[in-house]
MIDOSE-1310 file (N, C-alpha, C; in nm, 2 decimals, decimal comma, always signed):
residues 196
msdl	+4,41/+0,12/+0,74/+4,54/+0,15/+0,77/+4,62/+0,04/+0,75; +4,76/+0,05/+0,74/+4,84/-0,07/+0,72/+4,96/-0,04/+0,81; +5,01/-0,14/+0,87/+5,14/-0,11/+0,94/+5,26/-0,09/+0,83; +5,38/-0,09/+0,88/+5,49/-0,06/+0,79/+5,53/-0,18/+0,70
tgqp	+5,47/-0,30/+0,72/+5,51/-0,43/+0,64/+5,40/-0,43/+0,54; +5,29/-0,34/+0,53/+5,21/-0,34/+0,43/+5,08/-0,44/+0,46; +5,07/-0,50/+0,59/+4,97/-0,57/+0,64/+4,86/-0,48/+0,69; +4,74/-0,52/+0,69/+4,63/-0,44/+0,74/+4,64/-0,46/+0,89
elsd	+4,61/-0,34/+0,97/+4,64/-0,35/+1,12/+4,50/-0,43/+1,17; +4,54/-0,49/+1,29/+4,45/-0,59/+1,34/+4,29/-0,53/+1,34; +4,28/-0,41/+1,39/+4,14/-0,35/+1,39/+4,08/-0,34/+1,27; +4,14/-0,32/+1,14/+4,10/-0,32/+1,01/+4,05/-0,47/+0,97
rlsq	+4,13/-0,55/+1,02/+4,09/-0,70/+0,99/+3,97/-0,75/+1,05; +3,97/-0,72/+1,19/+3,85/-0,74/+1,26/+3,72/-0,68/+1,23; +3,73/-0,57/+1,18/+3,62/-0,50/+1,13/+3,55/-0,56/+1,00; +3,63/-0,64/+0,93/+3,57/-0,72/+0,83/+3,54/-0,85/+0,84
ipkn	+3,52/-0,89/+0,96/+3,47/-1,03/+1,02/+3,32/-0,99/+1,01; +3,24/-1,09/+0,94/+3,10/-1,08/+0,95/+3,05/-1,08/+1,10; +2,95/-0,99/+1,13/+2,89/-0,99/+1,26/+2,75/-1,07/+1,25; +2,75/-1,15/+1,37/+2,62/-1,23/+1,38/+2,51/-1,12/+1,44
epfp	+2,44/-1,04/+1,37/+2,35/-0,95/+1,39/+2,22/-1,03/+1,43; +2,14/-1,01/+1,54/+2,03/-1,07/+1,58/+1,92/-1,06/+1,46; +1,84/-1,16/+1,44/+1,73/-1,16/+1,35/+1,64/-1,04/+1,40; +1,58/-0,95/+1,31/+1,50/-0,85/+1,36/+1,36/-0,88/+1,37
vvgl	+1,33/-0,96/+1,48/+1,20/-1,01/+1,48/+1,09/-0,88/+1,52; +1,15/-0,79/+1,62/+1,06/-0,68/+1,62/+1,03/-0,60/+1,52; +1,14/-0,57/+1,44/+1,12/-0,50/+1,32/+1,02/-0,55/+1,22; +1,02/-0,69/+1,20/+0,94/-0,76/+1,10/+0,80/-0,76/+1,15
viff	+0,77/-0,75/+1,28/+0,63/-0,75/+1,35/+0,59/-0,62/+1,31; +0,67/-0,49/+1,34/+0,61/-0,37/+1,32/+0,59/-0,36/+1,16; +0,67/-0,41/+1,08/+0,66/-0,41/+0,94/+0,53/-0,48/+0,91; +0,50/-0,58/+0,96/+0,39/-0,67/+0,93/+0,25/-0,59/+0,97
vgmv	+0,25/-0,52/+1,09/+0,13/-0,44/+1,14/+0,12/-0,34/+1,03; +0,22/-0,26/+1,01/+0,20/-0,14/+0,91/+0,15/-0,20/+0,78; +0,22/-0,30/+0,73/+0,16/-0,34/+0,60/+0,02/-0,38/+0,59; -0,03/-0,44/+0,70/-0,15/-0,49/+0,71/-0,25/-0,36/+0,71
mvay	-0,21/-0,26/+0,77/-0,28/-0,13/+0,77/-0,28/-0,07/+0,65; -0,18/-0,06/+0,57/-0,16/+0,00/+0,44/-0,26/-0,09/+0,35; -0,24/-0,22/+0,34/-0,32/-0,28/+0,25/-0,48/-0,29/+0,29; -0,51/-0,28/+0,41/-0,66/-0,24/+0,44/-0,69/-0,11/+0,40
gita	-0,61/-0,01/+0,42/-0,65/+0,13/+0,38/-0,67/+0,12/+0,22; -0,58/+0,07/+0,13/-0,62/+0,07/-0,01/-0,75/-0,02/-0,03; -0,76/-0,11/+0,04/-0,86/-0,20/+0,00/-1,01/-0,14/+0,04; -1,01/-0,08/+0,15/-1,12/+0,00/+0,20/-1,17/+0,11/+0,11
lwfg	-1,06/+0,18/+0,08/-1,07/+0,30/-0,03/-1,14/+0,22/-0,15; -1,09/+0,13/-0,22/-1,15/+0,08/-0,34/-1,28/+0,03/-0,31; -1,33/-0,04/-0,20/-1,46/-0,06/-0,19/-1,57/+0,05/-0,16; -1,49/+0,16/-0,08/-1,58/+0,28/-0,07/-1,61/+0,35/-0,19
mrev	-1,49/+0,36/-0,27/-1,51/+0,43/-0,40/-1,63/+0,36/-0,49; -1,63/+0,23/-0,49/-1,73/+0,15/-0,56/-1,88/+0,18/-0,52; -1,89/+0,19/-0,37/-2,00/+0,24/-0,32/-2,06/+0,36/-0,38; -1,96/+0,46/-0,39/-2,01/+0,58/-0,44/-2,03/+0,59/-0,57
mdvg	-1,94/+0,52/-0,65/-1,98/+0,50/-0,79/-2,11/+0,42/-0,83; -2,15/+0,34/-0,74/-2,29/+0,28/-0,77/-2,41/+0,38/-0,76; -2,39/+0,49/-0,70/-2,50/+0,61/-0,69/-2,45/+0,71/-0,78; -2,36/+0,70/-0,88/-2,33/+0,79/-0,98/-2,22/+0,88/-0,97
gyca	-2,14/+0,83/-0,86/-1,99/+0,89/-0,85/-1,99/+1,02/-0,75; -2,12/+1,07/-0,72/-2,10/+1,17/-0,62/-2,21/+1,15/-0,51; -2,20/+1,20/-0,39/-2,29/+1,18/-0,27/-2,26/+1,29/-0,17; -2,35/+1,31/-0,09/-2,32/+1,41/+0,02/-2,40/+1,37/+0,15
eggp	-2,36/+1,42/+0,26/-2,43/+1,40/+0,38/-2,43/+1,53/+0,47; -2,55/+1,56/+0,55/-2,53/+1,68/+0,63/-2,53/+1,80/+0,57; -2,52/+1,91/+0,65/-2,51/+2,05/+0,59/-2,64/+2,11/+0,59; -2,63/+2,24/+0,56/-2,75/+2,31/+0,57/-2,86/+2,30/+0,45
yvvr	-2,79/+2,23/+0,34/-2,86/+2,23/+0,22/-2,93/+2,09/+0,20; -3,03/+2,09/+0,11/-3,09/+1,95/+0,08/-2,99/+1,87/+0,00; -2,99/+1,75/+0,04/-2,88/+1,66/-0,02/-2,96/+1,59/-0,13; -2,92/+1,58/-0,25/-2,97/+1,51/-0,36/-2,95/+1,37/-0,36
qhcp	-2,83/+1,34/-0,33/-2,79/+1,21/-0,33/-2,71/+1,18/-0,20; -2,77/+1,09/-0,13/-2,72/+1,06/+0,00/-2,61/+0,95/-0,03; -2,51/+0,94/+0,06/-2,40/+0,85/+0,03/-2,45/+0,72/+0,11; -2,41/+0,60/+0,04/-2,44/+0,47/+0,09/-2,38/+0,46/+0,23
dgae	-2,44/+0,39/+0,30/-2,42/+0,36/+0,45/-2,27/+0,30/+0,46; -2,21/+0,22/+0,38/-2,09/+0,17/+0,40/-1,98/+0,26/+0,34; -2,01/+0,33/+0,24/-1,90/+0,42/+0,18/-1,84/+0,51/+0,30; -1,91/+0,58/+0,37/-1,86/+0,66/+0,46/-1,75/+0,58/+0,57
mlmf	-1,81/+0,48/+0,61/-1,72/+0,39/+0,73/-1,59/+0,37/+0,64; -1,61/+0,30/+0,51/-1,49/+0,25/+0,45/-1,38/+0,37/+0,42; -1,45/+0,48/+0,38/-1,36/+0,59/+0,34/-1,28/+0,65/+0,46; -1,36/+0,68/+0,58/-1,32/+0,74/+0,69/-1,24/+0,63/+0,78
tgip	-1,23/+0,53/+0,76/-1,12/+0,43/+0,83/-1,01/+0,41/+0,73; -1,05/+0,37/+0,60/-0,95/+0,34/+0,50/-0,83/+0,44/+0,48; -0,88/+0,55/+0,49/-0,76/+0,67/+0,44/-0,67/+0,68/+0,56; -0,72/+0,72/+0,69/-0,63/+0,74/+0,79/-0,55/+0,62/+0,84
igii	-0,61/+0,50/+0,83/-0,55/+0,37/+0,87/-0,43/+0,36/+0,78; -0,46/+0,37/+0,65/-0,37/+0,35/+0,55/-0,24/+0,44/+0,55; -0,27/+0,56/+0,60/-0,16/+0,66/+0,62/-0,07/+0,64/+0,73; -0,15/+0,59/+0,84/-0,07/+0,58/+0,96/+0,01/+0,45/+0,96
glfi	-0,06/+0,34/+0,90/+0,02/+0,22/+0,85/+0,15/+0,25/+0,78; +0,14/+0,34/+0,69/+0,25/+0,37/+0,61/+0,37/+0,41/+0,70; +0,36/+0,50/+0,79/+0,45/+0,53/+0,87/+0,52/+0,42/+0,96; +0,42/+0,34/+1,00/+0,45/+0,22/+1,11/+0,51/+0,13/+1,01
allg	+0,50/+0,09/+0,88/+0,55/+0,02/+0,81/+0,70/+0,06/+0,76; +0,71/+0,21/+0,75/+0,84/+0,25/+0,72/+0,94/+0,23/+0,84; +0,90/+0,23/+0,95/+0,97/+0,23/+1,09/+1,01/+0,08/+1,09; +0,91/-0,01/+1,07/+0,95/-0,16/+1,07/+1,03/-0,19/+0,96
gaks	+1,01/-0,15/+0,86/+1,09/-0,18/+0,73/+1,25/-0,13/+0,77; +1,27/-0,03/+0,81/+1,39/+0,03/+0,86/+1,46/-0,06/+0,96; +1,38/-0,11/+1,04/+1,45/-0,21/+1,16/+1,45/-0,33/+1,11; +1,40/-0,39/+1,00/+1,40/-0,51/+0,94/+1,52/-0,55/+0,87
akga	+1,56/-0,46/+0,77/+1,66/-0,50/+0,67/+1,68/-0,36/+0,61; +1,81/-0,34/+0,55/+1,85/-0,24/+0,46/+1,77/-0,27/+0,33; +1,69/-0,16/+0,27/+1,60/-0,17/+0,15/+1,47/-0,22/+0,16; +1,43/-0,28/+0,30/+1,30/-0,31/+0,32/+1,18/-0,20/+0,30
agll	+1,22/-0,09/+0,35/+1,12/+0,00/+0,34/+1,10/+0,06/+0,22; +1,17/+0,03/+0,12/+1,15/+0,06/-0,02/+1,03/-0,02/-0,08; +1,00/-0,13/-0,03/+0,88/-0,19/-0,09/+0,75/-0,13/-0,05; +0,76/-0,03/+0,02/+0,64/+0,07/+0,04/+0,61/+0,15/-0,08
llgw	+0,70/+0,17/-0,16/+0,67/+0,26/-0,28/+0,58/+0,16/-0,37; +0,56/+0,05/-0,36/+0,47/-0,04/-0,43/+0,32/+0,00/-0,40; +0,30/+0,09/-0,30/+0,18/+0,13/-0,25/+0,12/+0,22/-0,36; +0,22/+0,30/-0,44/+0,18/+0,40/-0,53/+0,11/+0,31/-0,65
palf	+0,17/+0,22/-0,71/+0,09/+0,15/-0,82/-0,02/+0,07/-0,76; -0,02/+0,02/-0,65/-0,15/-0,05/-0,59/-0,25/+0,04/-0,58; -0,24/+0,15/-0,53/-0,35/+0,24/-0,52/-0,40/+0,30/-0,65; -0,31/+0,34/-0,74/-0,36/+0,40/-0,85/-0,41/+0,30/-0,98
islg	-0,34/+0,17/-0,97/-0,40/+0,07/-1,06/-0,54/+0,02/-1,01; -0,54/+0,01/-0,88/-0,69/-0,04/-0,83/-0,79/+0,06/-0,84; -0,76/+0,19/-0,82/-0,85/+0,29/-0,83/-0,90/+0,31/-0,99; -0,78/+0,32/-1,07/-0,79/+0,33/-1,19/-0,89/+0,20/-1,27
ynfi	-0,87/+0,09/-1,20/-0,95/-0,01/-1,26/-1,11/+0,00/-1,23; -1,14/+0,07/-1,11/-1,27/+0,10/-1,06/-1,33/+0,19/-1,17; -1,25/+0,30/-1,20/-1,31/+0,40/-1,31/-1,34/+0,34/-1,43; -1,25/+0,25/-1,48/-1,25/+0,18/-1,61/-1,39/+0,08/-1,60
dyai	-1,38/+0,01/-1,50/-1,50/-0,10/-1,47/-1,64/-0,01/-1,50; -1,64/+0,09/-1,42/-1,77/+0,15/-1,42/-1,79/+0,24/-1,55; -1,70/+0,27/-1,61/-1,70/+0,34/-1,74/-1,76/+0,24/-1,85; -1,72/+0,12/-1,84/-1,76/+0,01/-1,92/-1,91/-0,03/-1,87
nppe	-1,94/-0,05/-1,74/-2,06/-0,08/-1,69/-2,11/+0,01/-1,59; -2,18/+0,13/-1,66/-2,21/+0,24/-1,56/-2,34/+0,20/-1,50; -2,36/+0,26/-1,37/-2,49/+0,23/-1,31/-2,62/+0,28/-1,38; -2,72/+0,23/-1,33/-2,84/+0,27/-1,43/-2,87/+0,41/-1,41
gmgs	-2,91/+0,46/-1,53/-2,94/+0,61/-1,53/-2,82/+0,70/-1,55; -2,70/+0,66/-1,54/-2,59/+0,73/-1,57/-2,56/+0,77/-1,72; -2,54/+0,89/-1,72/-2,52/+0,96/-1,86/-2,37/+0,91/-1,92; -2,30/+1,02/-1,94/-2,17/+1,01/-2,01/-2,08/+0,95/-1,90
tagw	-1,98/+0,87/-1,95/-1,88/+0,81/-1,86/-1,75/+0,86/-1,92; -1,75/+0,95/-2,00/-1,62/+1,01/-2,04/-1,51/+1,04/-1,96; -1,57/+1,11/-1,84/-1,48/+1,15/-1,74/-1,41/+1,03/-1,65; -1,50/+0,93/-1,64/-1,44/+0,80/-1,58/-1,34/+0,74/-1,67
wvcg	-1,37/+0,74/-1,80/-1,25/+0,68/-1,90/-1,13/+0,76/-1,87; -1,13/+0,89/-1,88/-1,02/+0,97/-1,86/-0,94/+0,94/-1,71; -1,03/+0,95/-1,62/-0,97/+0,92/-1,48/-0,91/+0,77/-1,49; -0,97/+0,67/-1,54/-0,93/+0,53/-1,55/-0,79/+0,55/-1,62
ilfa	-0,79/+0,59/-1,72/-0,67/+0,58/-1,81/-0,56/+0,66/-1,74; -0,58/+0,78/-1,69/-0,47/+0,86/-1,62/-0,43/+0,78/-1,50; -0,51/+0,73/-1,43/-0,46/+0,64/-1,30/-0,38/+0,53/-1,34; -0,43/+0,46/-1,45/-0,33/+0,34/-1,50/-0,20/+0,40/-1,54
lmgl	-0,21/+0,50/-1,61/-0,07/+0,56/-1,67/+0,02/+0,59/-1,54; -0,04/+0,64/-1,42/+0,03/+0,67/-1,30/+0,09/+0,57/-1,23; +0,01/+0,45/-1,24/+0,06/+0,32/-1,16/+0,13/+0,23/-1,24; +0,11/+0,20/-1,36/+0,16/+0,10/-1,43/+0,31/+0,10/-1,45
pala	+0,37/+0,22/-1,50/+0,52/+0,22/-1,51/+0,58/+0,19/-1,38; +0,53/+0,24/-1,26/+0,61/+0,20/-1,15/+0,62/+0,05/-1,11; +0,55/-0,05/-1,17/+0,57/-0,18/-1,16/+0,69/-0,23/-1,21; +0,76/-0,14/-1,30/+0,91/-0,19/-1,36/+1,00/-0,17/-1,25
gipm	+0,97/-0,10/-1,14/+1,08/-0,09/-1,05/+1,08/-0,21/-0,97; +0,99/-0,29/-0,97/+0,99/-0,41/-0,85/+1,12/-0,49/-0,85; +1,18/-0,52/-0,97/+1,29/-0,61/-0,94/+1,40/-0,53/-0,88; +1,41/-0,39/-0,90/+1,51/-0,31/-0,84/+1,50/-0,30/-0,69
lvka	+1,36/-0,29/-0,64/+1,31/-0,29/-0,50/+1,34/-0,40/-0,42; +1,32/-0,53/-0,50/+1,36/-0,64/-0,44/+1,53/-0,67/-0,43; +1,58/-0,64/-0,53/+1,73/-0,65/-0,51/+1,80/-0,56/-0,41; +1,73/-0,46/-0,38/+1,79/-0,34/-0,27/+1,78/-0,40/-0,14
iqpe	+1,69/-0,49/-0,11/+1,67/-0,56/+0,03/+1,80/-0,65/+0,06; +1,84/-0,62/+0,18/+1,96/-0,70/+0,23/+1,94/-0,84/+0,21; +2,04/-0,90/+0,14/+2,03/-1,04/+0,08/+1,99/-1,15/+0,17; +2,06/-1,15/+0,30/+2,04/-1,25/+0,40/+1,90/-1,22/+0,47
rrna	+1,84/-1,12/+0,45/+1,69/-1,10/+0,50/+1,61/-1,09/+0,40; +1,62/-1,11/+0,29/+1,54/-1,06/+0,19/+1,41/-1,16/+0,19; +1,42/-1,29/+0,19/+1,32/-1,38/+0,18/+1,23/-1,37/+0,30; +1,26/-1,32/+0,43/+1,18/-1,30/+0,54/+1,10/-1,18/+0,52
vlav	+1,16/-1,07/+0,48/+1,11/-0,95/+0,45/+1,00/-0,96/+0,35; +1,03/-1,04/+0,21/+0,92/-1,06/+0,12/+0,81/-1,14/+0,17; +0,83/-1,25/+0,24/+0,73/-1,33/+0,31/+0,64/-1,23/+0,39; +0,69/-1,15/+0,49/+0,63/-1,07/+0,57/+0,55/-0,97/+0,49
flia	+0,60/-0,91/+0,38/+0,53/-0,82/+0,31/+0,40/-0,87/+0,24; +0,42/-0,98/+0,18/+0,31/-1,05/+0,10/+0,19/-1,10/+0,20; +0,24/-1,17/+0,30/+0,15/-1,22/+0,41/+0,06/-1,11/+0,45; +0,13/-1,00/+0,49/+0,07/-0,88/+0,56/-0,03/-0,82/+0,44
aaag	+0,02/-0,81/+0,33/-0,07/-0,74/+0,22/-0,19/-0,82/+0,19; -0,17/-0,96/+0,21/-0,29/-1,03/+0,18/-0,39/-1,03/+0,30; -0,33/-1,03/+0,44/-0,42/-1,02/+0,55/-0,49/-0,89/+0,54; -0,43/-0,78/+0,50/-0,49/-0,63/+0,49/-0,61/-0,64/+0,40
vvig	-0,58/-0,71/+0,26/-0,70/-0,71/+0,18/-0,79/-0,81/+0,22; -0,78/-0,91/+0,30/-0,88/-1,00/+0,36/-0,97/-0,91/+0,45; -0,90/-0,85/+0,54/-0,96/-0,78/+0,64/-1,05/-0,67/+0,59; -1,00/-0,60/+0,48/-1,09/-0,49/+0,39/-1,20/-0,56/+0,34
iqva	-1,18/-0,67/+0,29/-1,31/-0,74/+0,24/-1,40/-0,77/+0,33; -1,36/-0,83/+0,44/-1,45/-0,85/+0,57/-1,52/-0,73/+0,61; -1,45/-0,61/+0,63/-1,51/-0,49/+0,68/-1,61/-0,44/+0,55; -1,57/-0,45/+0,44/-1,67/-0,41/+0,33/-1,81/-0,47/+0,32
naad	-1,80/-0,62/+0,35/-1,91/-0,71/+0,35/-1,98/-0,67/+0,46; -1,93/-0,65/+0,58/-2,00/-0,62/+0,72/-2,09/-0,48/+0,68; -2,01/-0,39/+0,62/-2,07/-0,24/+0,60/-2,20/-0,24/+0,52; -2,21/-0,34/+0,42/-2,32/-0,35/+0,33/-2,46/-0,37/+0,41
């Protein structure tokens, strides 16, 4: 609004002065914890999938029937921790991203290509180098190519996701995102090595 002289009212001018918002340390910590969990979840799933593929791509445990192919010891633990921890971490990271900066939570969309490209890689790797005694790997080729096609195009959105982050907090958010992702992968590798 303006007064009769065409000058903006004092309240309008004051609202345009940048406010010194406190740095969102709590939001970044929550974002970090959630991202570590998401990265661990994807990593554990990747290693668990490889364990199952080592025995031909299928296995079972328990039940009233005779089990033909038992699951490797580490596969169950990796799958049963990776999936729920990754999903819970996604919600925690969404909350932390929302508290950290505008647009920060959008980085979680990169979980889509991370998941599909990594699992697609497993399918293609095992189609090229199948376990001993494995017959046709045509199904693994199909799955690998489909997973790659579902994940690779999403990488084109990275510049847009980065640009959408609040500029004055972008570097901090990206640093937390990358460090947390690396930490989650390292923890996943350590857990997978311990499970063997």
